[in-house]
C-alpha positions as CSV (number, residue, x, y, z in Angstrom):
1,Q,-41.2,26.1,14.2
2,V,-37.5,25.7,13.3
3,H,-36.1,22.9,10.9
4,L,-32.6,21.7,10.4
5,E,-31.5,19.4,7.8
6,E,-27.7,18.1,7.6
7,S,-26.1,16.8,4.8
8,G,-22.7,15.9,3.8
9,G,-21.6,12.9,6.1
10,G,-19.9,9.9,5.0
11,E,-16.7,7.7,5.1
12,V,-13.2,8.9,4.9
13,H,-9.7,7.7,5.6
14,P,-7.6,9.3,8.4
15,G,-6.1,12.7,7.0
16,G,-9.3,13.3,5.0
17,S,-11.8,16.0,4.7
18,L,-15.5,16.3,4.7
19,S,-17.7,19.3,4.7
20,L,-21.0,19.0,6.5
21,N,-24.0,21.5,5.7
22,C,-27.1,22.4,7.7
23,A,-29.9,24.1,6.0
24,V,-32.0,25.9,8.4
25,S,-35.5,26.9,7.9
26,G,-38.5,28.6,9.9
27,R,-38.4,31.4,12.4
28,T,-34.7,32.1,12.7
29,S,-32.1,34.9,12.5
30,T,-28.4,34.6,11.6
31,D,-28.0,37.8,13.5
32,R,-29.4,36.8,16.8
33,D,-29.2,32.9,16.7
34,I,-26.3,30.6,18.0
35,R,-25.6,27.9,15.7
36,G,-23.2,24.9,15.5
37,W,-22.5,21.5,15.5
38,Y,-22.3,18.9,18.2
39,R,-21.5,15.1,18.0
40,Q,-22.1,11.8,19.7
41,S,-20.1,8.5,19.5
42,P,-21.3,5.3,20.7
43,G,-21.1,5.1,24.6
44,R,-20.5,8.8,25.1
45,Q,-22.4,12.0,25.7
46,R,-23.1,14.5,22.9
47,E,-20.3,17.0,23.1
48,L,-19.6,20.4,21.4
49,V,-17.8,20.6,18.1
50,A,-18.1,24.1,17.3
51,V,-20.6,27.0,17.6
52,V,-20.8,30.4,16.1
53,A,-23.0,33.6,17.3
54,G,-24.4,36.3,15.1
55,D,-21.7,38.7,16.0
56,G,-19.1,36.3,14.7
57,W,-18.0,34.9,18.0
58,K,-16.9,31.2,17.6
59,Q,-16.2,28.4,20.1
60,Y,-14.3,25.2,18.9
61,A,-13.7,22.1,21.2
62,D,-10.0,21.8,21.8
63,S,-9.8,18.5,19.9
64,V,-10.8,20.1,16.7
65,I,-9.0,23.4,16.7
66,G,-6.7,24.0,13.7
67,R,-8.7,21.1,11.8
68,F,-12.4,22.2,11.6
69,T,-13.9,25.4,10.5
70,I,-17.5,26.6,11.2
71,S,-19.0,29.1,9.1
72,T,-22.3,30.8,8.4
73,D,-24.1,31.8,5.1
74,S,-27.0,34.3,5.6
75,A,-28.1,34.2,2.1
76,R,-28.4,30.4,2.0
77,N,-29.4,30.3,5.8
78,T,-27.0,27.6,6.4
79,V,-24.2,26.7,9.1
80,D,-21.2,24.6,7.6
81,L,-18.3,22.8,9.2
82,Q,-15.3,22.1,7.2
83,M,-13.3,19.3,8.4
84,N,-9.8,18.5,7.6
85,S,-7.2,16.0,9.0
86,L,-9.9,13.8,10.2
87,Q,-8.8,11.1,12.7
88,V,-10.6,8.0,13.7
89,Y,-11.6,9.7,17.2
90,D,-13.7,12.0,15.0
91,T,-15.9,9.3,14.0
92,A,-19.5,10.1,15.3
93,I,-22.8,11.4,14.5
94,Y,-23.0,15.0,13.8
95,F,-25.9,17.0,14.9
96,C,-26.7,20.6,13.8
97,Y,-27.7,22.9,16.5
98,A,-29.5,26.3,16.7
99,A,-30.6,28.1,19.8
100,T,-33.2,30.9,18.7
101,E,-35.5,33.2,20.3
102,S,-38.1,30.5,20.2
103,G,-36.0,27.9,21.6
104,V,-33.3,25.2,20.8
105,Y,-33.6,22.8,17.9
106,W,-31.6,19.8,16.8
107,G,-31.3,18.2,13.3
108,Q,-31.6,14.3,12.8
109,G,-27.8,13.8,12.6
110,T,-25.4,12.7,10.0
111,Q,-23.0,9.9,10.2
112,V,-19.1,10.6,9.9
113,L,-16.9,7.7,9.7
114,V,-13.3,7.8,9.7
115,S,-11.6,4.5,9.1
116,S,-8.6,2.8,7.6
């Protein structure tokens, strides 16, 4: 079984920054997993924000390129998302994601609210 636990959400003004952290536990491998972050805002489908593979390959949503940075820490077994220049449209629940050899797993989500 794999468990993902997010932290770091909150409220920020436009232009501000937040850092999201996802602690991964269970039968996983930073070398073989694909890990990342998705988000969902009211009335919209869950969408990819950023993902990273074990070989370092990364993919970002067009709307976050240049503002968000995804990273992994194999020692702490985490996947982190640094979000800068946040805008109102970034408001959503952010979900940690891991695609492992045993399946796809999701965290419970953490709220990010960008408001003036």
